[in-house]
ChimeraX commands (.cxc) that place a marker at each C-alpha (Angstrom):
marker #1 position -0.19,0.15,0.00 radius 0.5
marker #1 position 1.39,3.74,-0.89 radius 0.5
marker #1 position 1.68,5.27,2.38 radius 0.5
marker #1 position -0.17,8.74,2.33 radius 0.5
marker #1 position 2.50,12.00,1.64 radius 0.5
marker #1 position 0.58,15.50,1.50 radius 0.5
marker #1 position 4.44,16.94,-0.01 radius 0.5
marker #1 position 3.22,14.56,-2.76 radius 0.5
marker #1 position 0.20,16.14,-3.74 radius 0.5
marker #1 position 1.42,18.77,-6.28 radius 0.5
marker #1 position -0.19,21.75,-6.02 radius 0.5
marker #1 position -1.98,24.15,-8.35 radius 0.5
marker #1 position 1.05,27.14,-8.00 radius 0.5
marker #1 position 2.90,26.55,-10.41 radius 0.5
marker #1 position 6.46,28.15,-12.15 radius 0.5
marker #1 position 8.92,26.57,-14.35 radius 0.5
marker #1 position 10.59,27.55,-17.74 radius 0.5
marker #1 position 10.47,26.33,-21.37 radius 0.5
marker #1 position 13.71,25.74,-23.23 radius 0.5
marker #1 position 14.95,25.20,-26.73 radius 0.5
marker #1 position 17.70,23.73,-28.31 radius 0.5
marker #1 position 19.09,22.68,-31.92 radius 0.5
marker #1 position 18.37,19.02,-32.64 radius 0.5
marker #1 position 21.89,18.00,-32.94 radius 0.5
marker #1 position 22.56,19.13,-29.45 radius 0.5
marker #1 position 24.44,16.94,-27.37 radius 0.5
marker #1 position 24.62,15.33,-24.66 radius 0.5
marker #1 position 21.37,14.74,-24.15 radius 0.5
marker #1 position 19.43,15.82,-21.30 radius 0.5
marker #1 position 19.63,12.87,-19.11 radius 0.5
marker #1 position 17.90,14.26,-15.98 radius 0.5
marker #1 position 17.17,17.41,-13.53 radius 0.5
marker #1 position 20.78,17.77,-12.71 radius 0.5
marker #1 position 21.28,18.68,-16.12 radius 0.5
marker #1 position 22.67,22.41,-16.54 radius 0.5
marker #1 position 20.48,22.97,-19.98 radius 0.5
marker #1 position 21.94,26.73,-20.35 radius 0.5
marker #1 position 25.65,24.99,-20.21 radius 0.5
marker #1 position 24.27,22.40,-22.54 radius 0.5
marker #1 position 23.48,24.60,-25.39 radius 0.5
marker #1 position 19.41,25.19,-24.55 radius 0.5
marker #1 position 17.94,28.61,-24.63 radius 0.5
marker #1 position 14.93,29.73,-22.10 radius 0.5
marker #1 position 12.24,31.21,-23.86 radius 0.5
marker #1 position 11.78,33.44,-21.02 radius 0.5
marker #1 position 8.21,34.10,-19.67 radius 0.5
marker #1 position 4.71,32.19,-20.86 radius 0.5
marker #1 position 1.31,33.39,-20.77 radius 0.5
marker #1 position -0.97,33.10,-17.40 radius 0.5
marker #1 position -4.23,33.05,-19.33 radius 0.5
marker #1 position -3.03,30.27,-21.17 radius 0.5
marker #1 position -0.64,28.68,-19.10 radius 0.5
marker #1 position 1.03,25.25,-20.57 radius 0.5
marker #1 position -0.34,22.56,-21.69 radius 0.5
marker #1 position 0.33,18.80,-22.52 radius 0.5
marker #1 position -2.28,16.88,-24.93 radius 0.5
marker #1 position -1.39,13.01,-24.58 radius 0.5
marker #1 position -2.94,10.82,-27.70 radius 0.5
marker #1 position -6.60,9.60,-27.18 radius 0.5
marker #1 position -7.77,5.99,-26.84 radius 0.5
marker #1 position -6.84,3.28,-29.17 radius 0.5
marker #1 position -9.08,2.31,-31.79 radius 0.5
marker #1 position -10.49,-0.89,-31.68 radius 0.5
marker #1 position -12.67,-3.41,-34.00 radius 0.5
marker #1 position -14.67,-6.43,-32.91 radius 0.5
marker #1 position -14.18,-9.42,-34.78 radius 0.5
marker #1 position -17.91,-11.26,-34.31 radius 0.5
marker #1 position -18.09,-15.19,-34.74 radius 0.5
marker #1 position -21.47,-16.14,-36.78 radius 0.5
marker #1 position -22.44,-18.46,-33.95 radius 0.5
marker #1 position -24.42,-15.74,-31.85 radius 0.5
marker #1 position -22.85,-12.97,-33.14 radius 0.5
marker #1 position -20.11,-13.74,-30.17 radius 0.5
marker #1 position -16.93,-11.12,-29.90 radius 0.5
marker #1 position -14.07,-13.90,-30.04 radius 0.5
marker #1 position -11.24,-11.13,-30.93 radius 0.5
marker #1 position -10.91,-7.37,-30.56 radius 0.5
marker #1 position -8.11,-5.83,-33.08 radius 0.5
marker #1 position -6.68,-2.83,-31.68 radius 0.5
marker #1 position -5.43,-0.26,-33.61 radius 0.5
marker #1 position -2.31,2.07,-31.97 radius 0.5
marker #1 position -3.13,5.76,-32.40 radius 0.5
marker #1 position -0.60,7.70,-34.13 radius 0.5
marker #1 position -1.49,11.17,-32.69 radius 0.5
marker #1 position 1.71,12.38,-31.18 radius 0.5
marker #1 position 1.88,14.24,-27.64 radius 0.5
marker #1 position 1.74,18.10,-27.59 radius 0.5
marker #1 position 2.66,20.85,-25.89 radius 0.5
marker #1 position 0.46,24.12,-26.08 radius 0.5
marker #1 position 2.27,27.31,-24.76 radius 0.5
marker #1 position 1.74,30.79,-25.09 radius 0.5
marker #1 position 5.51,32.92,-25.26 radius 0.5
marker #1 position 4.90,36.27,-24.28 radius 0.5
marker #1 position 8.73,37.94,-24.36 radius 0.5
marker #1 position 9.58,39.61,-27.17 radius 0.5
marker #1 position 13.15,38.50,-27.82 radius 0.5
marker #1 position 14.64,36.59,-31.04 radius 0.5
marker #1 position 14.61,33.33,-29.47 radius 0.5
marker #1 position 10.85,33.31,-29.36 radius 0.5
marker #1 position 10.40,34.52,-32.54 radius 0.5
marker #1 position 12.89,32.29,-34.28 radius 0.5
marker #1 position 10.49,29.60,-32.59 radius 0.5
marker #1 position 7.10,31.15,-32.98 radius 0.5
marker #1 position 7.51,31.77,-36.70 radius 0.5
marker #1 position 10.40,29.28,-37.93 radius 0.5
marker #1 position 12.42,32.34,-39.43 radius 0.5
marker #1 position 15.89,33.73,-39.04 radius 0.5
marker #1 position 15.80,36.82,-36.88 radius 0.5
marker #1 position 18.60,39.40,-37.23 radius 0.5
marker #1 position 19.12,41.58,-34.59 radius 0.5
marker #1 position 19.49,45.13,-35.43 radius 0.5
marker #1 position 20.78,47.05,-32.15 radius 0.5
marker #1 position 19.60,47.11,-28.52 radius 0.5
marker #1 position 15.94,45.77,-28.85 radius 0.5
marker #1 position 15.25,45.72,-32.98 radius 0.5
marker #1 position 15.28,43.04,-35.03 radius 0.5
marker #1 position 13.92,41.81,-38.63 radius 0.5
marker #1 position 12.30,38.79,-39.65 radius 0.5
marker #1 position 9.96,37.80,-42.57 radius 0.5
marker #1 position 6.84,35.94,-41.57 radius 0.5
marker #1 position 6.82,32.77,-44.22 radius 0.5
marker #1 position 3.64,30.39,-43.77 radius 0.5
marker #1 position 5.00,27.68,-46.39 radius 0.5
marker #1 position 8.06,27.22,-44.57 radius 0.5
marker #1 position 9.15,23.53,-43.33 radius 0.5
marker #1 position 9.57,23.27,-39.74 radius 0.5
marker #1 position 13.08,22.01,-38.60 radius 0.5
marker #1 position 13.01,19.77,-35.29 radius 0.5
marker #1 position 14.43,20.82,-32.57 radius 0.5
marker #1 position 15.26,19.68,-28.77 radius 0.5
marker #1 position 12.13,20.82,-26.52 radius 0.5
marker #1 position 12.07,21.02,-22.56 radius 0.5
marker #1 position 9.37,22.34,-20.03 radius 0.5
marker #1 position 10.56,22.27,-16.75 radius 0.5
marker #1 position 7.34,22.35,-13.88 radius 0.5
marker #1 position 7.56,23.02,-10.58 radius 0.5
marker #1 position 4.32,22.54,-8.56 radius 0.5
marker #1 position 4.49,22.95,-4.60 radius 0.5
marker #1 position 6.46,20.56,-3.31 radius 0.5
marker #1 position 7.05,19.01,-7.02 radius 0.5
marker #1 position 9.61,19.35,-9.78 radius 0.5
marker #1 position 9.38,17.40,-13.27 radius 0.5
marker #1 position 11.47,17.98,-16.23 radius 0.5
marker #1 position 9.87,16.73,-19.81 radius 0.5
marker #1 position 12.33,16.30,-22.25 radius 0.5
marker #1 position 11.25,15.86,-26.20 radius 0.5
marker #1 position 14.12,15.26,-28.26 radius 0.5
marker #1 position 11.93,15.21,-31.98 radius 0.5
marker #1 position 9.67,18.44,-31.19 radius 0.5
marker #1 position 8.42,20.78,-34.14 radius 0.5
marker #1 position 5.95,23.18,-34.16 radius 0.5
marker #1 position 3.16,22.25,-35.49 radius 0.5
marker #1 position 0.49,25.40,-35.58 radius 0.5
marker #1 position 0.89,29.21,-34.48 radius 0.5
marker #1 position -2.33,31.07,-33.30 radius 0.5
marker #1 position -3.50,34.14,-33.69 radius 0.5
marker #1 position -1.78,37.71,-32.52 radius 0.5
marker #1 position -4.34,39.43,-30.65 radius 0.5
marker #1 position -3.67,43.30,-30.90 radius 0.5
marker #1 position -6.49,44.57,-28.86 radius 0.5
marker #1 position -6.82,47.21,-25.50 radius 0.5
marker #1 position -7.23,44.54,-23.15 radius 0.5
marker #1 position -3.93,44.99,-21.58 radius 0.5
marker #1 position -2.78,41.81,-21.99 radius 0.5
marker #1 position 0.56,41.20,-23.70 radius 0.5
marker #1 position 0.83,40.25,-27.32 radius 0.5
marker #1 position 1.33,36.48,-27.28 radius 0.5
marker #1 position 2.62,33.85,-29.63 radius 0.5
marker #1 position 0.83,30.70,-29.09 radius 0.5
marker #1 position 2.33,27.63,-30.43 radius 0.5
marker #1 position 1.47,23.83,-30.64 radius 0.5
marker #1 position 4.67,21.79,-30.28 radius 0.5
marker #1 position 4.56,18.38,-31.25 radius 0.5
marker #1 position 6.74,16.33,-29.59 radius 0.5
marker #1 position 6.95,13.57,-32.39 radius 0.5
marker #1 position 9.02,9.71,-31.91 radius 0.5
marker #1 position 12.58,9.59,-31.17 radius 0.5
marker #1 position 14.82,6.81,-31.05 radius 0.5
marker #1 position 17.17,8.36,-28.42 radius 0.5
marker #1 position 14.36,7.75,-25.65 radius 0.5
marker #1 position 12.62,5.06,-27.57 radius 0.5
marker #1 position 9.09,7.38,-27.32 radius 0.5
marker #1 position 8.12,11.13,-27.50 radius 0.5
marker #1 position 8.70,12.66,-24.32 radius 0.5
marker #1 position 11.09,11.47,-21.04 radius 0.5
marker #1 position 10.30,12.66,-18.30 radius 0.5
marker #1 position 12.03,13.03,-14.76 radius 0.5
marker #1 position 9.95,14.04,-11.56 radius 0.5
marker #1 position 10.64,14.71,-7.81 radius 0.5
marker #1 position 8.80,15.11,-4.94 radius 0.5
marker #1 position 10.83,17.17,-2.53 radius 0.5
marker #1 position 11.41,16.25,1.34 radius 0.5
marker #1 position 11.36,18.66,3.77 radius 0.5
marker #1 position 14.81,18.80,3.93 radius 0.5
marker #1 position 14.55,20.39,0.42 radius 0.5
marker #1 position 11.85,22.67,1.22 radius 0.5
marker #1 position 13.40,23.98,4.15 radius 0.5
marker #1 position 14.87,27.88,3.55 radius 0.5
marker #1 position 13.98,28.02,0.24 radius 0.5
marker #1 position 12.89,31.67,-0.94 radius 0.5
marker #1 position 11.40,32.99,-4.29 radius 0.5
marker #1 position 13.92,33.12,-6.33 radius 0.5
marker #1 position 14.66,33.35,-10.66 radius 0.5
marker #1 position 15.01,30.63,-12.80 radius 0.5
marker #1 position 19.48,29.51,-12.21 radius 0.5
marker #1 position 19.65,31.49,-9.14 radius 0.5
marker #1 position 19.95,28.25,-6.81 radius 0.5
marker #1 position 23.27,28.93,-6.20 radius 0.5
marker #1 position 22.93,32.34,-4.47 radius 0.5
marker #1 position 21.33,30.18,-1.92 radius 0.5
marker #1 position 24.16,28.87,0.02 radius 0.5
marker #1 position 21.86,27.87,2.92 radius 0.5
marker #1 position 19.37,25.81,0.77 radius 0.5
marker #1 position 19.89,22.22,1.15 radius 0.5
marker #1 position 19.45,22.19,-2.94 radius 0.5
marker #1 position 22.15,22.99,-4.81 radius 0.5
marker #1 position 22.72,24.64,-8.57 radius 0.5
marker #1 position 23.66,21.00,-9.50 radius 0.5
marker #1 position 20.26,19.54,-7.93 radius 0.5
marker #1 position 18.09,21.60,-9.95 radius 0.5
marker #1 position 19.34,24.22,-12.38 radius 0.5
marker #1 position 17.61,26.80,-13.63 radius 0.5
marker #1 position 14.11,25.47,-11.98 radius 0.5
marker #1 position 12.35,28.64,-10.17 radius 0.5
marker #1 position 11.04,27.46,-7.09 radius 0.5
marker #1 position 8.03,29.83,-6.96 radius 0.5
marker #1 position 7.02,29.74,-3.30 radius 0.5
marker #1 position 8.01,30.25,0.37 radius 0.5
marker #1 position 7.99,26.71,2.10 radius 0.5
marker #1 position 8.39,25.44,5.47 radius 0.5
marker #1 position 7.75,21.82,6.81 radius 0.5
marker #1 position 6.23,21.78,10.05 radius 0.5
marker #1 position 7.55,19.03,13.10 radius 0.5
marker #1 position 5.79,16.60,11.05 radius 0.5
marker #1 position 7.81,17.50,8.06 radius 0.5
marker #1 position 4.43,18.59,6.26 radius 0.5
marker #1 position 4.88,20.77,4.04 radius 0.5
marker #1 position 3.01,24.76,4.49 radius 0.5
marker #1 position 2.32,26.49,1.38 radius 0.5
marker #1 position 2.89,30.55,2.31 radius 0.5
marker #1 position 0.41,32.64,3.26 radius 0.5
marker #1 position -1.03,33.48,-0.61 radius 0.5
marker #1 position -1.91,30.39,-0.67 radius 0.5
marker #1 position -3.13,29.12,2.34 radius 0.5
marker #1 position -5.56,32.57,2.14 radius 0.5
marker #1 position -6.33,31.15,-1.30 radius 0.5
marker #1 position -7.19,27.56,0.15 radius 0.5
marker #1 position -9.13,28.85,3.05 radius 0.5
marker #1 position -11.06,30.86,0.59 radius 0.5
marker #1 position -11.68,27.64,-1.36 radius 0.5
marker #1 position -12.57,25.51,1.48 radius 0.5
marker #1 position -14.80,28.84,2.49 radius 0.5
marker #1 position -16.60,28.35,-0.57 radius 0.5
marker #1 position -16.97,24.96,-0.95 radius 0.5
marker #1 position -18.64,24.78,2.68 radius 0.5
marker #1 position -20.94,27.56,1.53 radius 0.5
marker #1 position -22.09,25.45,-1.20 radius 0.5
marker #1 position -22.65,22.30,0.52 radius 0.5
marker #1 position -24.56,23.96,3.33 radius 0.5
marker #1 position -26.68,24.82,0.30 radius 0.5
marker #1 position -27.58,21.67,-1.05 radius 0.5
marker #1 position -28.18,19.98,2.37 radius 0.5
marker #1 position -31.00,22.97,2.76 radius 0.5
marker #1 position -32.41,22.32,-0.29 radius 0.5
marker #1 position -31.97,17.93,0.81 radius 0.5
marker #1 position -33.90,18.89,3.87 radius 0.5
marker #1 position -36.75,21.16,2.13 radius 0.5
marker #1 position -37.34,18.11,0.04 radius 0.5
marker #1 position -37.45,15.64,2.18 radius 0.5
marker #1 position -39.81,17.70,4.62 radius 0.5
marker #1 position -42.09,18.15,1.40 radius 0.5
marker #1 position -42.59,14.26,0.49 radius 0.5
marker #1 position -43.52,14.14,4.41 radius 0.5
marker #1 position -45.87,16.18,3.98 radius 0.5
marker #1 position -47.64,14.36,1.02 radius 0.5
marker link #1:1,2 radius 0.2
marker link #1:2,3 radius 0.2
marker link #1:3,4 radius 0.2
marker link #1:4,5 radius 0.2
marker link #1:5,6 radius 0.2
marker link #1:6,7 radius 0.2
marker link #1:7,8 radius 0.2
marker link #1:8,9 radius 0.2
marker link #1:9,10 radius 0.2
marker link #1:10,11 radius 0.2
marker link #1:11,12 radius 0.2
marker link #1:12,13 radius 0.2
marker link #1:13,14 radius 0.2
marker link #1:14,15 radius 0.2
marker link #1:15,16 radius 0.2
marker link #1:16,17 radius 0.2
marker link #1:17,18 radius 0.2
marker link #1:18,19 radius 0.2
marker link #1:19,20 radius 0.2
marker link #1:20,21 radius 0.2
marker link #1:21,22 radius 0.2
marker link #1:22,23 radius 0.2
marker link #1:23,24 radius 0.2
marker link #1:24,25 radius 0.2
marker link #1:25,26 radius 0.2
marker link #1:26,27 radius 0.2
marker link #1:27,28 radius 0.2
marker link #1:28,29 radius 0.2
marker link #1:29,30 radius 0.2
marker link #1:30,31 radius 0.2
marker link #1:31,32 radius 0.2
marker link #1:32,33 radius 0.2
marker link #1:33,34 radius 0.2
marker link #1:34,35 radius 0.2
marker link #1:35,36 radius 0.2
marker link #1:36,37 radius 0.2
marker link #1:37,38 radius 0.2
marker link #1:38,39 radius 0.2
marker link #1:39,40 radius 0.2
marker link #1:40,41 radius 0.2
marker link #1:41,42 radius 0.2
marker link #1:42,43 radius 0.2
marker link #1:43,44 radius 0.2
marker link #1:44,45 radius 0.2
marker link #1:45,46 radius 0.2
marker link #1:46,47 radius 0.2
marker link #1:47,48 radius 0.2
marker link #1:48,49 radius 0.2
marker link #1:49,50 radius 0.2
marker link #1:50,51 radius 0.2
marker link #1:51,52 radius 0.2
marker link #1:52,53 radius 0.2
marker link #1:53,54 radius 0.2
marker link #1:54,55 radius 0.2
marker link #1:55,56 radius 0.2
marker link #1:56,57 radius 0.2
marker link #1:57,58 radius 0.2
marker link #1:58,59 radius 0.2
marker link #1:59,60 radius 0.2
marker link #1:60,61 radius 0.2
marker link #1:61,62 radius 0.2
marker link #1:62,63 radius 0.2
marker link #1:63,64 radius 0.2
marker link #1:64,65 radius 0.2
marker link #1:65,66 radius 0.2
marker link #1:66,67 radius 0.2
marker link #1:67,68 radius 0.2
marker link #1:68,69 radius 0.2
marker link #1:69,70 radius 0.2
marker link #1:70,71 radius 0.2
marker link #1:71,72 radius 0.2
marker link #1:72,73 radius 0.2
marker link #1:73,74 radius 0.2
marker link #1:74,75 radius 0.2
marker link #1:75,76 radius 0.2
marker link #1:76,77 radius 0.2
marker link #1:77,78 radius 0.2
marker link #1:78,79 radius 0.2
marker link #1:79,80 radius 0.2
marker link #1:80,81 radius 0.2
marker link #1:81,82 radius 0.2
marker link #1:82,83 radius 0.2
marker link #1:83,84 radius 0.2
marker link #1:84,85 radius 0.2
marker link #1:85,86 radius 0.2
marker link #1:86,87 radius 0.2
marker link #1:87,88 radius 0.2
marker link #1:88,89 radius 0.2
marker link #1:89,90 radius 0.2
marker link #1:90,91 radius 0.2
marker link #1:91,92 radius 0.2
marker link #1:92,93 radius 0.2
marker link #1:93,94 radius 0.2
marker link #1:94,95 radius 0.2
marker link #1:95,96 radius 0.2
marker link #1:96,97 radius 0.2
marker link #1:97,98 radius 0.2
marker link #1:98,99 radius 0.2
marker link #1:99,100 radius 0.2
marker link #1:100,101 radius 0.2
marker link #1:101,102 radius 0.2
marker link #1:102,103 radius 0.2
marker link #1:103,104 radius 0.2
marker link #1:104,105 radius 0.2
marker link #1:105,106 radius 0.2
marker link #1:106,107 radius 0.2
marker link #1:107,108 radius 0.2
marker link #1:108,109 radius 0.2
marker link #1:109,110 radius 0.2
marker link #1:110,111 radius 0.2
marker link #1:111,112 radius 0.2
marker link #1:112,113 radius 0.2
marker link #1:113,114 radius 0.2
marker link #1:114,115 radius 0.2
marker link #1:115,116 radius 0.2
marker link #1:116,117 radius 0.2
marker link #1:117,118 radius 0.2
marker link #1:118,119 radius 0.2
marker link #1:119,120 radius 0.2
marker link #1:120,121 radius 0.2
marker link #1:121,122 radius 0.2
marker link #1:122,123 radius 0.2
marker link #1:123,124 radius 0.2
marker link #1:124,125 radius 0.2
marker link #1:125,126 radius 0.2
marker link #1:126,127 radius 0.2
marker link #1:127,128 radius 0.2
marker link #1:128,129 radius 0.2
marker link #1:129,130 radius 0.2
marker link #1:130,131 radius 0.2
marker link #1:131,132 radius 0.2
marker link #1:132,133 radius 0.2
marker link #1:133,134 radius 0.2
marker link #1:134,135 radius 0.2
marker link #1:135,136 radius 0.2
marker link #1:136,137 radius 0.2
marker link #1:137,138 radius 0.2
marker link #1:138,139 radius 0.2
marker link #1:139,140 radius 0.2
marker link #1:140,141 radius 0.2
marker link #1:141,142 radius 0.2
marker link #1:142,143 radius 0.2
marker link #1:143,144 radius 0.2
marker link #1:144,145 radius 0.2
marker link #1:145,146 radius 0.2
marker link #1:146,147 radius 0.2
marker link #1:147,148 radius 0.2
marker link #1:148,149 radius 0.2
marker link #1:149,150 radius 0.2
marker link #1:150,151 radius 0.2
marker link #1:151,152 radius 0.2
marker link #1:152,153 radius 0.2
marker link #1:153,154 radius 0.2
marker link #1:154,155 radius 0.2
marker link #1:155,156 radius 0.2
marker link #1:156,157 radius 0.2
marker link #1:157,158 radius 0.2
marker link #1:158,159 radius 0.2
marker link #1:159,160 radius 0.2
marker link #1:160,161 radius 0.2
marker link #1:161,162 radius 0.2
marker link #1:162,163 radius 0.2
marker link #1:163,164 radius 0.2
marker link #1:164,165 radius 0.2
marker link #1:165,166 radius 0.2
marker link #1:166,167 radius 0.2
marker link #1:167,168 radius 0.2
marker link #1:168,169 radius 0.2
marker link #1:169,170 radius 0.2
marker link #1:170,171 radius 0.2
marker link #1:171,172 radius 0.2
marker link #1:172,173 radius 0.2
marker link #1:173,174 radius 0.2
marker link #1:174,175 radius 0.2
marker link #1:175,176 radius 0.2
marker link #1:176,177 radius 0.2
marker link #1:177,178 radius 0.2
marker link #1:178,179 radius 0.2
marker link #1:179,180 radius 0.2
marker link #1:180,181 radius 0.2
marker link #1:181,182 radius 0.2
marker link #1:182,183 radius 0.2
marker link #1:183,184 radius 0.2
marker link #1:184,185 radius 0.2
marker link #1:185,186 radius 0.2
marker link #1:186,187 radius 0.2
marker link #1:187,188 radius 0.2
marker link #1:188,189 radius 0.2
marker link #1:189,190 radius 0.2
marker link #1:190,191 radius 0.2
marker link #1:191,192 radius 0.2
marker link #1:192,193 radius 0.2
marker link #1:193,194 radius 0.2
marker link #1:194,195 radius 0.2
marker link #1:195,196 radius 0.2
marker link #1:196,197 radius 0.2
marker link #1:197,198 radius 0.2
marker link #1:198,199 radius 0.2
marker link #1:199,200 radius 0.2
marker link #1:200,201 radius 0.2
marker link #1:201,202 radius 0.2
marker link #1:202,203 radius 0.2
marker link #1:203,204 radius 0.2
marker link #1:204,205 radius 0.2
marker link #1:205,206 radius 0.2
marker link #1:206,207 radius 0.2
marker link #1:207,208 radius 0.2
marker link #1:208,209 radius 0.2
marker link #1:209,210 radius 0.2
marker link #1:210,211 radius 0.2
marker link #1:211,212 radius 0.2
marker link #1:212,213 radius 0.2
marker link #1:213,214 radius 0.2
marker link #1:214,215 radius 0.2
marker link #1:215,216 radius 0.2
marker link #1:216,217 radius 0.2
marker link #1:217,218 radius 0.2
marker link #1:218,219 radius 0.2
marker link #1:219,220 radius 0.2
marker link #1:220,221 radius 0.2
marker link #1:221,222 radius 0.2
marker link #1:222,223 radius 0.2
marker link #1:223,224 radius 0.2
marker link #1:224,225 radius 0.2
marker link #1:225,226 radius 0.2
marker link #1:226,227 radius 0.2
marker link #1:227,228 radius 0.2
marker link #1:228,229 radius 0.2
marker link #1:229,230 radius 0.2
marker link #1:230,231 radius 0.2
marker link #1:231,232 radius 0.2
marker link #1:232,233 radius 0.2
marker link #1:233,234 radius 0.2
marker link #1:234,235 radius 0.2
marker link #1:235,236 radius 0.2
marker link #1:236,237 radius 0.2
marker link #1:237,238 radius 0.2
marker link #1:238,239 radius 0.2
marker link #1:239,240 radius 0.2
marker link #1:240,241 radius 0.2
marker link #1:241,242 radius 0.2
marker link #1:242,243 radius 0.2
marker link #1:243,244 radius 0.2
marker link #1:244,245 radius 0.2
marker link #1:245,246 radius 0.2
marker link #1:246,247 radius 0.2
marker link #1:247,248 radius 0.2
marker link #1:248,249 radius 0.2
marker link #1:249,250 radius 0.2
marker link #1:250,251 radius 0.2
marker link #1:251,252 radius 0.2
marker link #1:252,253 radius 0.2
marker link #1:253,254 radius 0.2
marker link #1:254,255 radius 0.2
marker link #1:255,256 radius 0.2
marker link #1:256,257 radius 0.2
marker link #1:257,258 radius 0.2
marker link #1:258,259 radius 0.2
marker link #1:259,260 radius 0.2
marker link #1:260,261 radius 0.2
marker link #1:261,262 radius 0.2
marker link #1:262,263 radius 0.2
marker link #1:263,264 radius 0.2
marker link #1:264,265 radius 0.2
marker link #1:265,266 radius 0.2
marker link #1:266,267 radius 0.2
marker link #1:267,268 radius 0.2
marker link #1:268,269 radius 0.2
marker link #1:269,270 radius 0.2
marker link #1:270,271 radius 0.2
marker link #1:271,272 radius 0.2
marker link #1:272,273 radius 0.2
marker link #1:273,274 radius 0.2
marker link #1:274,275 radius 0.2
view
């Protein structure tokens, strides 16, 4: 039986980073301890929270039942594997050359500080690349590595007066790679009480600036730990005040809904008794 471990329940307070690298980069990613910057990967910067990163997995396989004439019994089921590939949907909102190269699959010429030139050509054949998504969720971290990725869709660019940042929505297909024997390799780790002690909000790649932290730059380079986290005497993770207040508000709302539902049930019972 699996032991109950609240630290293994990943919360919805997410952070992390998306990286791209040339298809010929070596060595390949081999775990959480790999320093992607040193490997030649480029951090794509800020991603939209209005359209958060989403990993879509292929649907179920198609099945065909083979029936015998005798009683129309099913004597065999032929299953055809789904040929779809997993896809990442992300919206890039940081305006720099790496983002534009990924979004439009074109060369970007940097003309000066903050100034670039590029040509949009919707007929260009997209090149494959290596894609990495680092995710941190409360007490857990994960690295998703797709060594044979390609952009298959670029969404509309919306120029409105809503105050929202201009974003580049892209869908990245994670194609099969013989390097890993699949489409995506995942390394996932539940942080321990020792990991969580004395960690404060920091930026991507800043773990080396925390000499008092049990985590070192070699442990999780490039991953952004997004919230304060201090375990109690029993080693149970406690989120920071903002997360705790949100959770309390959610609990209050749930309690109010349950109370209203119970009142309706009681009223229905009283009505039945009158009949």
